[in-house]
C-alpha positions as CSV (number, residue, x, y, z in Angstrom):
1,X,86.7,-50.9,-56.1
2,X,84.6,-53.2,-54.4
3,X,80.8,-53.4,-53.6
4,X,81.7,-54.0,-49.8
5,X,84.5,-50.4,-49.8
6,X,81.7,-48.3,-52.1
7,X,79.1,-49.0,-49.1
8,X,81.4,-48.2,-46.6
9,X,82.2,-45.0,-48.1
10,X,78.5,-43.8,-48.4
11,X,78.3,-45.0,-44.9
12,X,81.3,-42.2,-43.8
13,X,79.7,-39.4,-46.2
14,X,76.4,-40.9,-44.0
15,X,78.5,-39.6,-40.6
16,X,79.3,-36.8,-42.2
17,X,75.8,-35.5,-42.6
18,X,75.1,-35.8,-39.2
19,X,78.5,-33.8,-38.7
20,X,76.8,-30.6,-41.3
21,X,73.6,-31.0,-39.6
22,X,74.9,-31.0,-36.2
23,X,74.2,-34.1,-34.8
24,X,77.1,-35.0,-34.3
25,X,81.0,-32.5,-32.6
26,X,82.3,-30.9,-35.2
27,X,85.8,-30.1,-32.7
28,X,85.8,-33.5,-32.7
29,X,86.2,-33.6,-37.1
30,X,88.3,-30.9,-37.7
31,X,89.2,-32.5,-41.5
32,X,85.7,-33.0,-42.1
33,X,84.8,-30.9,-45.1
34,X,88.6,-32.1,-46.7
35,X,87.3,-36.1,-46.1
36,X,83.9,-35.6,-47.7
37,X,85.3,-33.7,-51.2
38,X,87.3,-36.7,-51.3
39,X,85.0,-39.2,-50.9
40,X,82.3,-37.3,-53.2
41,X,85.6,-37.9,-56.1
42,X,86.2,-41.1,-55.1
43,X,82.6,-42.8,-55.6
44,X,81.9,-39.8,-58.3
45,X,85.0,-41.0,-60.1
46,X,84.3,-45.1,-59.0
47,X,80.1,-44.3,-60.6
48,X,82.5,-43.1,-63.9
49,X,84.5,-46.5,-63.7
50,X,81.5,-48.7,-64.2
51,X,80.1,-47.0,-66.4
52,X,82.9,-47.1,-68.0
53,X,82.7,-50.9,-67.8
54,X,79.6,-51.1,-68.8
55,X,79.4,-49.5,-72.1
56,X,82.7,-51.0,-72.8
57,X,83.1,-54.1,-71.7
């Protein structure tokens, strides 16, 4: 995953936060919660990978 990918994921998370706060129509985003959970997991895995690479390579 590149830095640009990571930035795109953060942008998507920002959209999901707007949904949570009721600033966007949640009915237009029926899978928003699943998407948020998936992105959180992906970002966490990326952070773990980057930490591993920093310490071990």
